[in-house]
C-alpha positions in Angstrom: 0.0 0.0 0.0 2.8 2.4 0.9 4.6 1.6 -2.4 1.4 2.3 -4.3 1.0 5.7 -2.6 4.6 6.6 -3.5 4.0 5.6 -7.1 0.8 7.5 -7.3 2.5 10.7 -6.0 5.3 10.3 -8.5 2.9 9.9 -11.4 0.9 12.9 -10.2 4.1 15.1 -10.2 5.3 13.9 -13.6 1.9 14.6 -15.1 2.5 18.3 -14.5 5.9 18.4 -16.3 5.3 16.2 -19.4 5.5 18.2 -22.7 1.9 17.6 -23.8 -0.1 19.9 -26.0 1.4 22.7 -24.0 5.0 22.6 -22.7 4.2 24.1 -19.3 6.0 22.7 -16.3 4.9 23.7 -12.9 7.5 25.8 -11.0 9.4 26.7 -14.2 9.8 30.3 -15.5 11.2 31.4 -18.8 13.1 34.7 -18.6 13.5 36.9 -21.7 16.1 39.7 -21.8 15.9 43.0 -23.7 17.7 46.3 -23.9 15.8 48.9 -21.8 16.4 51.8 -24.2 15.2 49.9 -27.2 11.5 50.1 -28.1 12.1 47.4 -30.7 13.6 44.9 -28.2 10.8 45.6 -25.7 8.1 45.2 -28.3 9.5 41.9 -29.6 10.2 40.7 -26.1 6.5 41.3 -25.1 5.3 39.5 -28.2 7.5 36.5 -27.4 6.5 36.5 -23.7 2.8 36.7 -24.4 2.9 34.0 -27.1 4.6 31.6 -24.6 2.2 32.5 -21.8 -0.9 32.3 -23.8 -0.1 29.1 -25.7 1.5 27.1 -22.8 0.6 28.6 -19.5 4.2 28.8 -18.6 5.3 31.7 -16.5 7.4 34.2 -18.4 9.4 37.2 -17.1 10.8 40.1 -19.2 14.0 41.6 -17.8 15.6 44.8 -19.2 19.4 45.4 -19.5 21.3 48.6 -20.3 22.9 47.2 -23.5 23.4 44.2 -25.7 26.6 43.2 -23.9 24.7 42.9 -20.6 22.1 40.7 -22.3 24.8 38.5 -23.7 26.4 38.1 -20.3 23.0 37.4 -18.7 22.3 34.5 -21.1 25.7 33.0 -20.7 25.3 33.2 -16.9 21.9 31.6 -17.2 20.1 34.6 -15.8 17.9 34.7 -18.9 16.8 32.1 -21.4 16.1 34.1 -24.5 17.0 37.3 -26.1 16.8 38.8 -29.6 20.2 39.3 -31.3 21.3 40.7 -34.6 23.6 38.9 -37.0 25.8 41.9 -37.6 26.3 42.4 -33.9 27.0 38.7 -33.2 29.5 38.6 -36.1 31.5 41.8 -35.4 31.1 42.4 -31.6 31.1 38.8 -30.3 32.9 36.7 -32.9 35.1 39.5 -34.2 34.3 38.7 -37.9 33.7 41.6 -40.3 34.3 40.1 -43.7 31.1 38.0 -44.3 28.5 39.7 -46.5 26.4 36.8 -47.7 23.3 36.6 -45.6 23.0 32.8 -45.4 26.7 32.3 -44.7 26.6 35.0 -42.0 23.6 33.3 -40.3 25.2 29.9 -40.5 28.4 31.2 -39.1 26.8 32.8 -36.0 24.5 29.8 -35.5 27.3 27.2 -35.7 29.8 29.2 -33.6 27.3 30.2 -30.9 26.3 26.6 -30.5 29.9 25.3 -30.3 31.3 28.1 -28.1 28.4 29.1 -25.9 25.7 26.3 -26.1 23.3 28.9 -27.5 20.9 28.2 -30.2 20.0 30.6 -33.0 16.4 30.1 -34.2 15.1 31.3 -37.6 15.2 35.1 -38.4 12.0 36.9 -37.5 12.1 39.1 -40.6 13.3 42.5 -39.4 16.6 44.3 -39.1 17.6 46.7 -36.3 16.2 50.1 -37.1 17.9 51.7 -34.2 21.5 52.1 -35.4 22.9 48.9 -36.7 21.6 49.4 -40.2 23.8 52.5 -40.8 26.7 50.9 -38.9 26.8 47.7 -40.8 25.1 48.1 -44.2 27.9 50.2 -45.5 30.1 47.2 -45.1 27.5 44.9 -46.5 27.1 42.9 -43.2 23.7 41.4 -42.7 21.7 42.8 -39.8 18.8 40.3 -39.5 17.3 39.7 -36.1 16.6 36.3 -34.5 15.9 34.8 -31.1 18.8 33.2 -29.3 18.0 30.6 -26.7 20.0 28.6 -24.2 20.4 25.0 -25.3 19.3 23.7 -21.9 16.2 25.8 -22.0 15.1 24.1 -25.2 15.6 20.7 -23.5 13.5 21.8 -20.5 10.8 23.1 -22.8 10.7 20.8 -25.9 7.9 22.6 -27.7 9.6 26.0 -27.3 11.5 25.8 -30.6 8.4 25.0 -32.6 6.4 27.7 -30.9 8.9 30.5 -31.4 9.2 29.5 -35.0 5.6 30.6 -35.6 6.8 34.2 -35.5 9.3 33.7 -38.3 8.7 36.1 -41.1 5.8 37.8 -39.3 7.6 40.7 -37.7 8.9 42.7 -40.7 10.4 46.2 -40.5 7.1 47.6 -41.8 5.1 45.6 -39.2 7.4 46.6 -36.4 7.3 50.3 -37.3 3.5 50.1 -37.3 3.4 48.5 -33.9 5.8 51.0 -32.4 3.8 53.9 -33.8 0.8 52.6 -31.7 2.7 53.0 -28.5 1.0 55.3 -26.0 2.9 55.3 -22.7 3.5 51.7 -21.6 0.9 49.8 -23.6 3.3 47.3 -25.0 1.3 44.3 -23.7 -1.9 45.5 -25.4 -0.2 46.0 -28.7 1.5 42.6 -28.5 -1.8 40.9 -27.7 -3.5 42.5 -30.6 -0.6 41.6 -32.9 -0.8 37.9 -31.9 -4.5 37.8 -32.2 -4.5 39.4 -35.6 -2.1 36.7 -36.8 -4.1 34.0 -35.1 -1.3 33.0 -32.9 -3.3 33.2 -29.7 
């Protein structure tokens, strides 16, 4: 009888953490990092956070950092699970490579080296560049500036459906779309705009 009760309790616990239709796991929180001075990063961060929360029930926390360097340190230190990075920044500032101008080669380079050196996984590009400085900084050199979510490898293991879920945003956040979303900002209504965006695209 005692063994049966132990087995029952174990099965009850596991049932909360199995990646079923949702990937929610009780007691787990996904943390997303963004730059606090960047409306683009905040907007995309809110979209990602709401998509995960609404589709999985998993708790999500959005944390702001002063700059990209702090975001990178935070994900390496496991303080955050996800942040949006730009290919141009990753190539030149992190990998110290400034001679790749082919978009596919540039993306493959950062994807391969981030996985090998940092255990970080680059997912597919979302469809926008960085409109807040990188374009003028890198386009003159022909360096791609596409943005994509970067996720800790161990986070993807904990949340098996996360990769597939985040992929649903691929190609849906273009420069034009993002500009339109940011123009709708009125104070701190990021969450409302993010929710409307996801609903209009039938993602929640």
